[in-house]
N, C-alpha and C positions, 0 to 999 in steps of 0.2 A: 504494500500500500504506500503510495507516495505521500510524503509529508506536506503540510499546508504550504510551506514556503515554495516547494517545487510546483505544486498545483497552482499557486498564485502566479508564479513566473510563467507557467504555461498559459494561463488565462490572459495575462498581459500580452504575451507573444501573439496569440490568436487575435486579440482585440486590435493590436497594431495592424494585423493583416486586413481587418475590416476597414480601418481608417485609411490604409493605403488604397483599398478598393474604391472608396468614395473619392479620394483625392485624384486618383488616376483615371477615373471613369471606367473602371473594370466592371464586368457583369457579375462576377461571383468569385467565391473562394473555394478552391479545391482543398479539402482538409483530409490528410492521410493519417488514419488511425490504425493501430495494430492490435488492440485488445478490446475485449468486451467492457473492461473497466473504463477505458478511455471513451468508449461509445456512450456509456451511462453518464460519465462526467460531462460530456458535451451537452447533453440534454438538460443538465442541471444549471447550465450557464444561460445568460440572457443575450446570447449572440442572435443576430437576425437569421433565423433558421431558413428562411426562404431564399437567402443569398448564398447558401452553402451547398456544395456537392461533396458528400462524404465518400471517401475511398477506403474500403475495408478489404482485408484478405478474403479470398473466395471461400476458404474453409473455416472461417471464424464463426463460432456459434455465439450469437448475441440475442438478447431479449428484445425483440422488435416491439413488444408492447409498450416500451418506454418512449417509442417514437410515434406517438399518436398525433403530433402536431402537423398541420398541413404544410405542403411546400417543400418537405425534405426530400432531397434527391440522393440516390445511392448507387454507387458503382462497386461491384464485387470484383476485385482485382485478382490476377494470378497470385497464387499463394506463396510462391518462392521469393527468395531474395533477388532484388535487382538494384542497380545503381540508382541514385536519386533521379537523374534525368530520364532514365529508362522507365521508372515508375510513372513519371509525369507524362511521358509520351504515350505510354500504354493507357493511362487514364483518359487522356485527351481523345484517343481514338474511340474509346467506349463512350465518352461524353458526346462526341459527334454522332456516333451511331444511335445513341439513345435520345438525341435531340436536346440535350442539356445545354450544349454550346454549338456554335457554328465554326466553320473553318477560319473565320476572320474575327473571332471573339478575342477580347482582352480578359485575361484570367490571372488571379493571384493563386499561388500554391503555397501551402504550409505543410512541411513534412520533416522527418528526421531519419535516423538510421532505421533500416527495416528490422522489424521484430522487437523494437524497444519503444517505451513510452516517451522518449525524449524528442522534443521538437526544436530544431536548431536552424532550419533553412526556410527562408521566405523569398519567393521569386515572383516576378511579374512577366507575363508572356502576352505579346500581341501576336496572335497566330497568323495574322495576315502579313506580318512584317519581319518577325524576329528569327525565323528559322534559317539555318545556314547549312552548307555542305557538311560541316562538322557535327551538326545537330539536326539531321534531316527529319522533317515531319511535314508531309503534304498529302493528306488523304482526300483532297478535293475530288480527284477522279473516281475514288472508290465510293463516294457518297451516292452517286447515281448508279453504281454497279450493284445488281441484286445479290452478288456474292459477298458483300461487305461483312455480313454476320458470319458467314462461313469462314471467311478469311480470319476474323478475330478468334473464332473457335479453334482454327488450325494454329494460330499464333500461340494459344495456350499449350497445345500439344508440343509445338516447337520449343517453347520455353522450358518445358519439362525435360525434353531431350537435351537442350543446350546446357541446362544446369547440371544434370546428373548423368547424361549419357545413357547407357543401357548396361545394367549389371556391373557398374564401376568402370566401364570402358567408354572413352570419348566416341561420339558418333557425329558424323556430318551427313546431312541429307538435304533434300529439297522437296517441297510440295508445290504442285502446279494446280491452280484452282480456276475453274471456269473455262468457257470456250472449248469444251472437251473434244469435239470433233476435230477442230483445227489443231489442237495439241496432239491428239493421237495421230493425225496425218503427218505431223512434223516430228514423230518419234517412233521408236520400235522397241519391242521387248528385248531386254538384255538377258532376262531369266524368265522362267515360267511365271505367268501372272497369277498370284495366289488368290485374287478376288474373282477370277473367272469362274462362272458357273453358280455363284451364289445369288440368291434372290435379292432384289433391290432393297427390301426392308432389312435384310441382314447385313447391309453394307453402310448403314447410316452412321455418320460420325458422332451422333448423339448417344450411341450405344457404348457402354463401358468396355465390352469385349472388342469392339471394333477399334476403340482408342488404344487399347493395349496391343492389339495386332499391328496397328500403324506404328507404334513405338518399336515393336519388335522388327517389323519389316523395314524400318528406317535404316537398319544396318546393311541392307542389300545395296549393291551398286545400282545407280539409276534413281530416277525421281518417282514419287508417288503422285498419282493423278486423282484429283478430287473434283467432282462435278460442282457447278455453281449453286446447286441446291443441297449440297452436303452429303454426297454419297461417294464412297471410295470406288474408283473405277479400275485402277491398275497400280501395281508396284513394280519396281525394278525396270522402269522405263528409261531408255536412253534417248536423250533429246538430240535430234539430228541438227539442230541449230546451235552452232558453237558460240555465237556471240562475238563482240568486237575484240580486236587484238591491237587496239591503239595504245599509245603511251599513257593516256588517261586511265585505261583499264588494265594496264600491264601488271599491277600488283594484285589483281583479283585472281582467285582460283578458278578452275574449270566450272565448278557448280555455279558460281556467281556470274561468270560470263555467259553460261548457257541460260541462266535465268533472265539476264538482260536480253539475250537473243530471242527467247521464246515469247517474252512479253512485248518485244518490239514487233514481232510478226503476227501475234494473235492478241485477243482481248483478255487473255488469262492474267492472273496475278500469281506471282511466285514468292514463296517463303523459303529462305535458305538458312540452314543451321551450319555455322562454321565448326569444323572438327577441332581446329586449333584453339579457338577462343570460346566457343559456345554462343557467340553473338548471333542474333537473329536479324536478317536483312529482308525487307519486304520490297518487291519490285513491281512496278506497273508501267506500261508503255516504255519499257527500256530504261527506266530510271529508278533509283533508290528513293522510295517515299518515306521509309522509316527504318531505323535500326533500334534494337532493344538489347540490353545487356544483362542476362541472368547471371547471378553470382551464387556459387555453391561450393562449400568445402568438400563435398562428396565427389565432385567431378574430377576425374583423372584424365590426363592427356598422355 
């Protein structure tokens, strides 16, 4: 249990975020909390609840009966550790998908280290202006793409793989989502397709068994193909489009270049997990639209 002095310091810190929101003309405050105790503490304060988007770990058990006040918006985030900026970008993508913010919103973020009750970081983001090549975030094209929800569901799977690999071994893989016919026409099976012959309802990425199978099959050479409505189509697929070999892309590996190539030639979205770092890269129209950085001490390279 945190002592009164610590709790008061936290209250002042969050209150400063609301004052900055008002002075900067921002729309809302994204408040990242890590425990049920923090969740209850938040509702005991007199913060303007209708100006907050709460970001909670996906697997956190909380008593939602304490949140009966109208206007509270909630994002359930990937449960693993990420860098601060990665957590912010992940939350912004879900915020755009859920309609809490738009791609040109101005937003305040308050967060601290993952898994602790400590708040020590306050940032302001103008989504229409502030993103750079070092901090890519541009989901504007995805908003009108009916596979946006499927992409974010696959991001969660990719984050699990990037953080922990599979059975203690680092795994690199890629998921190609949407425009399935064009993707299949631009690729071929490198191994036998393990999804072939299964009924459509047995291949939904909402099924726990399918998710575990995808994580296992991510160890195969080749990409996993996912339909825009969330069904596994193929695994072990070799992309016949190699992607650019310019100086700009010379530092990228074969998976990343292939992801650039396939998304340049089709309307698909690609998610690539780096074997060396576990970093997640999302590609659309031949460009990196976001990168996310899971962190886990369990991951071995």
